[in-house]
N, C-alpha and C positions, 0 to 999 in steps of 0.2 A: 497562422499555420498551427494546427493541433496535432497532438501525438508526440511520441518520443522521437527525437533525432539523434543520430550518433554524434558524439563530441569529437570533432577533428581539430579543435582549437589549439591543442597542446597546453591547455590550462585545466583547472579543476582536478578531477580524478585522474586524468590522463597526463598531467603535467609530469615532466621527467624528474622533478625534484620531490614528488610526493613521498617516495620511499625513504628519503633521507631527512625530510622536514620534521622538525620537533613538533610534537603533538600540541605543545602549549602555544604554538604560533598560529594555530587554526589552519583552515584550508578552505578553498572555494567549493561551491557545490559541484558534485560530479557531473550534473547535466546542465550545460550552458544554455541550450534552447535556441541556438541560432542556426539560420539557414546558410551561414558563411561556410563555403567549402563543400556544401552538399550538392550532389549532381541531380539534375532533374532532366527529363526529356525535352525536346524542342516544343515551343509553343504551337498551339493548333489554331490559333487565330491568325488569319492571313493579313496581307498588306491592304490597308484601306485605301479608298480613293482620296484625292487631294481635297483638303479643306478649302473653304473660302478664304480670301484674304482677311486679315483682322478687321473687325467692324470698328465703329466709332469708339467703343469702349476697349479696343485692343484685344478682343476675344476672337478666337477661332471658332467658326461654326460650319455646319453643312457637311461634315464628315463623320468619323467615328466619334461619337459623343463621349465615350469613356477615355479614349486617348486625348481628345481635345481638352477634357477636364484637367488631365495631367499637364498638358502643354500650356495651359492658361494659368497655372499656379506661379506666384511670384514671391521671391524672398523679400523680407523687409527692406533690403538695400536696393530693390528695384530689378534685380536679376531674375530671369526666368528659372524656375526650379529645374526644368528639363529642356534647355535650350536646343540641343540636338534634335530632340523629338519634335519641338515646335517647328524647326526649320524643315525637317523631313515631311511633315504633314502637309506643308504648302507646296510640295512638289508632286507632279503627276507620277503614278507608280512606275511607268516605264522609264521615267527620267531620273529616278532615284539612284544615287550612288550606293555602293556596298555599305558605306559608312551610314548613310541615311536609312537604308534598309535595316541595318543592325540596330540603329537607335529605336526603331519601331519594334523589332523583334525582341530586344531586351526588355522594353517596357511591357509588352504582352506577356513575356515569360514571367516577370515579376508579378504581374496581376493575376496570372493563372496559378502561380505558386500560392498566392494569397487566397484565392477562392477554391483551391484544391482540385482544379480541373486538369492538371498534369501531375504525373506521378514521378517518384524518384527513379533514377536510372543509374545506379552505381556500377552496373556492368558495362556501361558505355564509357564513363570516365570514373575511376575510383574516387569516393568521397575523400576530400582533403588534398587531391592532386592540385587543385587551383583554388586559391582563396585569397581574401584580402587581409592584410595585416596593417597595424597602425602602431607607430612608435613616436616618442618625443625626441626631437633633435635639440639637445641642450646647447649646441653652438649657435643656433639661430633663434631669434625671437620674432613675435608677430609684429611688433612695432617699437620704435625707439623714440617716437614723437608723442608728446602729450596732445590731448584733443584741443583743437582750436574752436572755441566757442562761437566764432563769427561765421563758420561754415555750416552747411547742412549735413555734413558727413562727420563721422567720428574718426579722427586721424589715428587714434590708438587701436581702432579695430575696424578697418574698412576694406572691403574687397571690391567695391565698385564706385568709383568716383565719377561725377559728370565732367565732361569736357570743359575747359576754361572758356567762359563766355562773358560778355559785358554785363554789368548790373542792369536790371535786377534779376538776371537769370540765376539759376541755382549756382552756388559757389562750389568750385572744385576743392578737393583736399589740398591743404597747404602743408606739405611735407618739407621740414627744414633740414633734417639730418643732424640736429644738434644734440641728439641723446639726452633730451630733457624729460623723457619718461622716467619716473622713479624706478630704481632697480627692483623694488619689491612688486611693481606692477607690470613688469616686462615678462610676458608669458612665452614659455618655450613653444616653438613651432611644432605642431603635430604633422607627421608625415604619413601618408597612406600609400601603400604599394600592393601590387599584385604578386603574390608568392606562388611560384611554380615548384612542385616537388619533382625534381628531375628524376630521382630514383624510381618513383612510382610511374612516371610517364615513360621511362625507357623500358619498364617491365610489363607494359600493357600494350598488346598488339591490337590492331584494328583491321577491319576488312577493307580492301582496296581493289582497284581495277587490275592490279598486277597479281595474278594467282601464283607466280613462281617465286616471288619475293615477299617475305614477311615484313609488313610495315608496322611501326610502333607510334604511339602517341608522341614520343620523341623521335622524330623521323630520322631515316638513315642519312638525310642531308645534314642533320644537326641544327637545322634552322627552325625556330619557333616564331610565329607571328602572333603577338598578343596585343590587345587593344582594350581601351575602356572609354566609356562615353561620358564620364562624369568629371573629367579634368576641366579646369577653368583657368583662363589667363589671369595674371596679376593686373588688375585695373585699378589699383590703389592711387596711382599717380598717372593720369593720362595727359596726352598732349595732342593738339590738333595739327601739329607740324609734322608732316610726313618726312621720313628719312629718304634721302636721295642715294643714288648709287655712289656718288662722290663721298657722302658721309660714311657710308658703310665701308668702302674700300677706295681710296684715291687712285689705286692702280687699275681698277676695273674701268677703264675708258678706252673706247675704240681707237682714239687718236693717239693714245700713248702706249708704246710697247711695254710689255712686262720686262722687269730687269732680269738679266741672265745671271744664274748662279755661278 
């Protein structure tokens, strides 16, 4: 993305402590140059047809080539870079859920922001009203186990472990919980969250079907539905044993009545 973008990060020249910061401590650049928190119009690329099932190489083909290229990308640990998109592309358009449609729309939006084919729309939602933030949680660490050299994964930093299988299948992560990772090598866990500026949302009205009542981005109901499609489950230690209803709750059995309070 080229051209100057407004800085809604709360850092750099717009940081609240700039006015009181000592000059000798330095300061960040006033222009961050990030699309984070910047509002754009909706994507103009529509929902594509379904792709063919993965071929022998595991690649999606036969559909939207640009989206399939994104859906075929794989992280070094074997996870797909955009799993929700890959799943959505294999479903017929009429059968896609809202979540699957959103996975395609969000990818199209990102691609069109990159190529400049959609414009900013701060009048729709003010810049900075919704953005991503990241912070470090000092109370949690990424791993407490040292790497086990006999497995194919790194126990000190693994997000996706294969299921336990008999040799010579790939070995799953061996997590002992013995806290044998040296203190100086324990990395604090980074947390990413979606930040909603409630004050901005409640002060921005939107057009709606009800002409007699003014509706706001923070609706009169007070309920906000927010979602993101990049969340991933923790697969660092996987098991092929399914939890049963008895395991989850011994009281949830049709033959046994619930105890009365």
